N, C-alpha and C positions, 0 to 999 in steps of 0.2 A: 684478319692479319696475315698476311704473306710468312710461311716458314720455309728456312733456307736451313740444309744440312750440312753438316759437315762430311768430308767423306769421311770413310773408315779407316783411312790412312792417311796420313800427312806424307808422302812422298816423293820422289823424283817426276814421278809418270802419273800421279794420282789427280792431278787440279783440274783437268780441263773442262768437267762439266760443273764442277764448282765455281769455278770462275764466271762460267758462261751463266749461271744460276746469280751469280752477284752483280754481273752487267745488266742482266734482262731486268732487275729489279732496283736498280741504282735510284730511280726516281719515284719507287712505289711510297705510299704515304706509309705505311706501316708494315715493318719488316722485324719478324722474329729470328734469330739465329740459333740454330741448335746444336750444341754440340755433343750431346748424347751418345752420338752415331761414332765418333772418334774412338777408336781403339788401339791406334799405334802411329806413333810420328819418329820421323828422320829429321834430321837437321836441315836441310836443304830445302824438303817441302813444308816443313813446319816455318820457317822465314822468310820463305815466299808466299806461302799463303797470308803469313801475319801481317806482312807489308802490303799485300792488296787488299786482306779486311782493313788495315789501319786506315789507309787511305779513302777507302768505300764510307767507311765509319766516318769519317773527319769531314768528306763531302755531304755526307745527310744530316749532320746535328748542323753543319753550317747552313743548309738550306731546311732545317727547322722541321725532318721527316722524323718519324718514331722509330727509332732502331732498339731493340733490345736483344738479350741474348738469356737463353736457357740451357738446360743439360749438364751446368756443371756440376761434377762429383769429384771431391779431391780425395776422396776413397779408390776412385779408378784410377791404375797405374798412370794410364795415358796422359789424364788430367792433372795428377798430381805432379807430375814429370813436367807439364808444361807451365803449371804454375808454378812450379820452384825456379824454371828457367828466364820466367819474368815475360812469357808468352801473353797471359790476357791481360797484364800491364802495358803490354808493347800495343796490342790491338784496341786499347783505350776501353778496358772496363777494368772496374774493381777488385780482382779475383788475385789472390797468388802472390808472391813477390814480385816488387817491382824491378824495372830494367836496371841493373846494376847492384842490386842488392845482392844477389847469390854471387858468390866469388869464385865458383868454379874448383875444380879438383882434377887429378888424373886420367879421371872417366870423362869429363864432361866441360865444355865451355858454354857459360849461358849466353843468353841475348845479352852482347856489348855493344854500348855506342863508341864509335871512334870519330872523333872530331880533327877536321883539318888542321894541321897549325898553321900559325897565323904568325909569319915570319918577314919582317922590313927587309929586303934584301938589299937594302942601302948599308944598312950594318952589320947583316950576317950573310953567311954563303950558301951556297945550295947546299952543301954537305950539312949544316946546321937541320935543314929542311928534313933530310932524309934522315938523319939522326934522330928527329923528332919522332918520326914514324916507329924506325927502327925499337926506340924505346917502348913506344906503345904497342908493338906486336910482338915482342921479345916473351913476355909473361904468356902472352897467351899461345907461343909457341910451345912454350914449358908444359904447360897444361896439355897440348896435343900429344908431345912427344912422350910425355911421362915422366919428363928428368928436366933439372935444370944447366944438366951439363949439356956442352957444345957437341953432341955427338951428331953423327951425320944425318941420323933421323930428326934431330933439334932443328939442324940446318935447313932440313927439306923442309917444314913447318914455317921455321922465320923466313926463310926465303918466299915462301909461296904466299905467307899472310903480307908479308910484306910488298911483294909486288903486285897484289890485289889490291890492297889499299891505297899504296901511290897511284895505281891506274886510275882509280876512282877520282882522287883529288886533283890530278893532271888531265882528265878528259871529260866527266861527267857536269862539272858545274855546281856539283853537291859541295857542301862543306861537311857531311857528315855520312856515315855509313855503319849499318850494325853487320856484327859476326855471330855466328854460333857455330858449336863443333861437339863431337862425339868421339869418344873412344872407346872401343869393345877391347873386352880381355884376351880375345885372340891376336891384337894388334892392329886389327881393321881403324881407319878414321876417314870423318866425314866432315867436312867444313863448309860452311858457305857463307857468302858476304852480300848483302843488299844493297843499294842508294835508289835514292828518287831524283836522280838527275837527268841528264838531256837524252841520255839513250844513245847507244851506239853510232845507230846510223846518222843519227845530227853529229855527231861528233866527228863521223869520218867523211863528212861532206864539207868538211874545210878543205881536206886534200885529194877526196874522189869524188867521181860521179856515182852515186848512190841509187841502184833503182828500188831495192825493197830491203826490208830487215835481216830476210834469211840471205841476202848476198852482204850485207854488213857481219853478219855473224861469222860467216865462212871466211870473208877477207880477215876478218880481226886476229885469227889465230893463224895466219901466215907470219912469216918473219918479215922483217922490216914494214911491215904496215902499221901506218899510224896518223892521228888525225893533223900530225905536226910534219907530216911528211913531205908537203908542197906550201908551208906557209914559211915567212922568213926569218932567218936563222935567229934574229934576236928577239923573235917571238916565241922561240921554243926555250922558255928559261928553265925547264926541268930537264932539257938534254934529253928529251925523248926519243928512243929509237926504235918503237915498234916490235920490241922482242918479248916481254912481259908474259901476255897469253901464250903467245907461240911456244915458250919452253914451259909454260904450267900445263898446254892443253897435251905436248908431248909426253911429260911426266905422268901425269894421271893419267891418261888413256892408254898410257903403256903397262899401269900397275893396278887399275882400277878404271874409273870412269872419269871425264870432266863436263861441266855442264854451264852453259852460258846461254842466256836469255835477255831480250831486251824489246819495246815494241810489241809486235805480233809473231815474233818468233823465237825457238828453243832448239837450241845447238846441243846435242847429245855424243861425245866424241868418246869410243872405246874400243881398244883394239886399233885395228885398220878402218873401223866404221866410223862413219859420221852420219845422223840421223838428224834434219831439220824440219821439226814439225811446228803448231801454230800454239801459243800460251799469250793471250794479251798482258802484259806488265808494264805500268810506268815504270822507267826506270832501268836499272840494269840488274842481273842477279849472276853470279858466279858459285859452283859449288862442285868440289873434288871429292872422290872417296879413292883411297888406296887401301886395296888388300894387305896389302906388304908397303913397307917402305925400301927402295932400293940401298942395299948395304954401303955401296960408294958413290952418293947423292953427288958430293964434288965433282968428282971425274965424269959421272954420267950428265952432271948441267953443262960441264963444258962441251961435253961431245955435241951434245945438244945444240948449243948456241955456235959453234964451228959450222956444224952442218945447216944451219939457218942462215948464216952470214953466205956461205957459198953458194945455196940456194938462191938467195934474194938478189945476190951481186956484189962484188968487189966493193962498192961504193957504200954500200950499206952495212953498219956495223953495230953491234949490239953496245948499248950505253954503257959506263962503268959502274952504274948502279945493277944492271940486267947481269955483268958478270961478277957480282959482288957476291960470290957465297961460301 
């Protein structure tokens, strides 16, 4: 039996060799995944790794291949934490809480399933569709901001989650996504969202000539770049403008970092630097970490959008939803 070890840490930049081991042994007759090596976990690394392992295990089980897990110890802090968040249930093993069982607190957002609103636009408006997403993400924003009051920080996290989730449902072709997050005592916040949709490159190919996954990632964080840019107006049913990821990248990279991955590429934006590396993932993941929240989020968001509209040209304007902050 082949043994694949978890990395020492689930983090933004610690998954490359672990993922290569999974891919190399995808069709091995018998594999044991050893999680005893894991000592610490961050939300982005945990959710991205969990989604990768989940699809890997599903494939192996569907093809009658033996897959086992060992080394789980609920007394170890990292393992107990992951079990409480629903990680082991998420990847397909009956350990710890099930996804959705933990309700979260002002310090953490457990792995949470968000499903696409099913609305008949013959009887409902686009605003009804948005309102459904907003109601789903508001409680999660309250957890990340540490308050139920609509403070500037609360507005920031509600805006971020709402934009990420609607971006998933407007472009990925997926009917669901998963979210998790963490808030530390010093106010730092990290949140991640994953989906198993078509990926960013394939989505943008509806309107652009895309030569690589890395090109697609770099394009997607520019203002006015959207898979709907060159399709007939009547097909752009969600009034998408291509400003969601641009705004999130500008915000997160100024106060921490922004993470975006799809296909075989991973983009990390921090300060004025954008770094694109390789990491194989089916679907799309988005992560952001803020070392502190801007004190005047609404004004900053407005300035970012105005700057983006100017950069992209007078004919490209942010949608009403992207301006709703």
